[in-house]
N, C-alpha and C positions, 0 to 999 in steps of 0.2 A: 496387234493382238489377232490371233487366228480365231475365227468363228466356225462352229460346226456347220456342215451343209444342211440347209433346211429340209431337203428331201430325206436325208439320213435321220434327222431328228423326227420328222413326221413318221417315217417307217418304224422307227424304234418306239415311238409313242403308241402307234396302232398295235404293235407287237405287245407292248406292256399291257394295254387294255384287254387284248385277247387272252393273255396269260392270267390277268387278274380275274377274268370271268371263269377261266378253267380252274383256278385255285378255289374260287368260291363254290364252284360246282362239285369239286372233289377235294375237300380240305385235308384229307388224309394222304393224298398222293404226294409223297416227298419229292419225287423227281420233278413234278410240275411246280412245286413250291421253290425248288432250287433254281429252275429256269426263270421263274418270276423274279426271284431275288437277284439273280445275275443281270437280268434286264434292268431292274430298278437301279442297281449299282452303276451300270453303264450310263443310264440316263442321268444319274447324279453327277458322274464325272463329266459328261458332255456339257451339262448345264451349269456346272460349278456350284452345285447345291449340296448340302449335307444330308438332307432327308428326301425320301422318295416323293412325298406329297408336294414339297416345295419344287422339286425337279420337274414333276409332272406339270405343275402350274406354270413354271417358267417355260417349259417346252411348248405348252399349248399357246402361250402368248407369243413366243418366238416364231412358231410356225405360222400363226395368224398374222404376224407382223404388227401386233398391237402392243408389244411389250419391249423392254430393253433386251439387249444382247445378253448372253450368258455371262455370269460373273466369273472372273478369273481371280481367285484369291491366292495370296502368297503368305497368309498368316502362318507364323511359326517357322518360316524359312530364314536362314541366316541372311542378313542384309536386307530383308524385306521391310 
């Protein structure tokens, strides 16, 4: 199983947090919201989670080395 690079996950997590603050500061800025949602989606894919909060939680633990590796789910795929 391939695992994401910890530095990449760390960078993406920091980027997510910065965009989160930007969206909270400017809730009507649609381009900021789109960037935030794109980053959240990427984090979900890298961490193998379905929701942004779970992906953030998993990423924080993965970067810190205190949690399990990202889940790789094959639910719904033929033969899985």
